[in-house]
C-alpha positions in Angstrom: 68.5 80.8 72.5 70.1 77.7 71.3 70.3 74.9 73.9 73.7 73.5 74.7 72.4 70.1 73.4 72.0 71.5 69.9 75.4 73.2 70.1 76.7 69.7 71.0 75.0 68.1 68.0 76.6 70.7 65.8 80.0 69.8 67.2 79.3 66.1 66.4 78.6 67.0 62.8 81.7 69.3 62.7 84.3 67.3 64.6 82.8 63.8 65.1 82.3 61.9 68.4 79.2 62.0 70.5 77.0 64.7 72.1 78.2 63.6 75.5 81.7 64.6 74.6 80.8 68.2 74.0 77.9 68.8 76.3 80.1 69.9 79.4 81.8 72.6 77.4 78.7 74.0 75.7 76.8 73.8 79.0 79.5 75.8 80.7 79.2 78.6 78.1 75.4 78.8 78.7 75.4 78.3 82.5 75.4 82.0 83.1 71.7 82.1 82.1 71.1 81.1 85.8 72.3 84.6 86.7 70.0 86.6 84.4 67.5 85.2 81.9 68.0 87.7 79.1 70.6 87.8 76.4 73.0 89.9 78.4 74.0 86.8 80.5 76.1 85.8 77.4 78.5 88.7 78.2 80.3 86.7 80.9 81.5 83.9 78.6 80.4 84.3 75.0 83.5 85.9 73.6 87.1 85.2 72.7 88.3 85.6 76.3 85.6 83.3 77.5 87.0 80.6 75.2 90.5 81.2 76.7 88.9 80.7 80.1 87.2 77.5 78.9 90.6 76.1 77.9 92.0 76.8 81.4 89.1 74.8 82.9 88.7 72.0 80.4 92.2 71.9 78.9 93.4 72.6 75.4 91.7 69.5 74.1 88.9 67.2 75.0 89.1 63.5 74.3 86.5 60.8 73.9 87.2 57.4 75.5 85.9 54.1 74.2 86.5 50.5 74.9 88.1 48.4 72.2 87.3 44.7 71.5 89.7 43.7 74.3 88.0 46.0 76.8 91.0 48.3 76.9 90.2 52.0 77.3 91.4 53.9 74.3 91.2 57.6 73.5 90.2 59.0 70.2 88.6 62.1 68.8 90.9 64.8 70.2 89.1 68.1 69.7 90.3 71.6 70.4 88.3 73.4 73.1 89.1 76.7 71.3 87.4 75.4 68.2 84.4 74.3 70.2 84.2 77.8 71.8 84.5 79.5 68.4 81.7 77.3 67.0 79.4 78.1 70.0 79.9 81.8 69.5 79.5 81.8 65.8 76.2 79.9 66.0 74.9 82.4 68.5 76.2 85.6 66.8 77.4 84.7 63.3 80.8 86.0 64.6 83.2 85.4 67.4 82.9 88.5 69.6 85.6 90.1 71.7 84.9 90.9 75.3 85.2 94.6 74.5 82.1 94.3 72.3 80.3 93.6 75.6 82.0 95.8 78.1 82.0 98.8 75.9 78.2 98.8 76.6 78.6 98.8 80.4 77.7 102.0 82.1 80.8 102.8 84.2 80.2 103.1 88.0 82.6 104.2 90.6 83.1 100.8 92.3 84.2 99.3 89.0 87.2 101.6 88.9 88.7 100.4 92.1 92.1 98.7 91.6 94.9 98.2 94.0 98.4 97.3 92.8 99.0 93.5 92.8 101.9 93.8 95.2 99.8 95.6 97.7 97.0 93.0 97.4 99.5 90.2 98.0 101.0 91.9 101.1 97.5 92.2 102.5 96.9 88.5 101.8 100.1 87.5 103.5 99.1 89.6 106.5 95.8 87.7 106.6 96.8 84.1 105.7 100.6 84.3 106.4 103.1 83.0 103.8 105.6 84.8 101.6 105.8 87.0 98.5 104.9 84.9 95.5 102.5 82.6 97.3 99.3 84.2 96.1 100.4 86.0 92.9 99.0 83.3 90.7 95.4 84.0 92.0 95.8 87.7 91.6 97.0 87.2 88.1 94.1 85.0 87.4 91.6 87.7 88.1 93.7 90.3 86.3 94.4 88.3 83.1 91.8 89.9 80.9 92.0 93.4 82.3 92.8 96.3 80.0 93.1 100.0 80.6 89.3 100.1 80.5 88.1 99.3 84.1 85.0 97.7 82.7 87.1 94.8 81.3 87.2 93.4 84.8 83.6 92.2 84.4 84.8 88.9 82.9 86.2 87.4 86.2 85.9 89.9 89.0 82.8 88.7 90.6 81.4 85.7 92.7 81.3 83.4 89.7 84.9 84.2 88.9 85.8 82.8 92.3 84.3 79.4 91.3 86.0 79.6 88.0 89.3 79.9 89.9 88.4 76.8 91.9 87.7 75.0 88.6 91.2 76.0 87.3 93.3 75.5 90.5 91.3 73.0 92.5 89.4 73.4 95.8 92.7 73.7 97.6 96.2 74.6 96.4 99.6 74.0 98.0 101.2 77.2 99.1 104.5 77.6 97.4 106.6 78.7 100.4 105.7 75.8 102.8 103.5 73.4 100.9 100.5 74.0 103.2 97.1 73.3 101.7 95.1 76.5 101.4 91.4 76.7 100.2 91.4 78.4 96.8 88.0 80.0 97.3 88.9 81.6 100.7 91.9 83.4 99.2 90.0 84.3 96.0 87.3 85.9 98.0 89.9 88.0 99.8 91.5 89.1 96.5 88.2 90.6 95.4 87.2 92.0 98.8 90.6 93.6 99.1 90.3 95.3 95.8 86.6 96.3 95.7 85.7 96.4 99.4 83.1 93.7 98.6 82.6 90.7 96.3 80.8 92.0 93.2 78.1 89.7 91.8 78.0 89.1 88.0 74.5 90.5 88.1 76.0 93.9 89.1 78.0 93.9 86.0 75.4 92.5 83.7 72.6 94.9 84.7 74.8 97.8 83.7 75.0 96.6 80.0 72.9 98.4 77.5 71.1 95.8 75.4 71.8 95.7 71.7 70.2 93.7 68.9 73.4 91.9 67.9 73.2 90.0 71.2 70.3 87.9 69.9 69.1 88.7 66.3 71.6 86.6 64.4 71.5 83.4 66.4 71.0 80.2 64.4 67.8 78.2 65.1 69.7 75.0 65.8 66.8 73.0 67.0 65.1 73.6 63.6 68.3 73.0 61.7 69.0 69.7 63.4 65.3 68.6 63.0 65.7 69.0 59.2 69.1 67.3 58.9 68.5 64.4 61.3 
């Protein structure tokens, strides 16, 4: 597997700037290796939908800040996070996969098919945390955003790591719309998943159901060797 450092060096060659500018984004894509140390860990973020999620977390663009001669902080090198994600995926697969390329290989299990209507979930959240209709819909929508008619599509966010992605997007706490009260994002996000599945699925539960295929690893560029040659 290509290290995020070498992906970042590729970004420097492609877009300019420094390795430090790109490392957080590339490291985010590869962080799922902590869950499972085989190529199937890439299923969680290495696809077009993963790049959309990266934009929600890091913003549409990243910007490098430097000091000018008068010690003023100035920004330059505005780079699209979408382009960084596409570069990362292309270096790993020689293409930019869709999430369906991954979840079509998941063996469907009964628990994956559970799905309550969003209005029912929100009413149950209101019963638990108080508030009014519309207070929690944004979190429900967050977990639903990549869902299709195929229940396996829920694998992108509907798990414990998805809860921390929600924190990255919305903050550790959010202000409830109806009364402005601060509410812990993670607490409500956990309840969204528990209400729907009866538990909080782990990403490992999704990944272990994926049938391994050679395209997941056999076209990856050897970036360490490439950069050793061109350096």
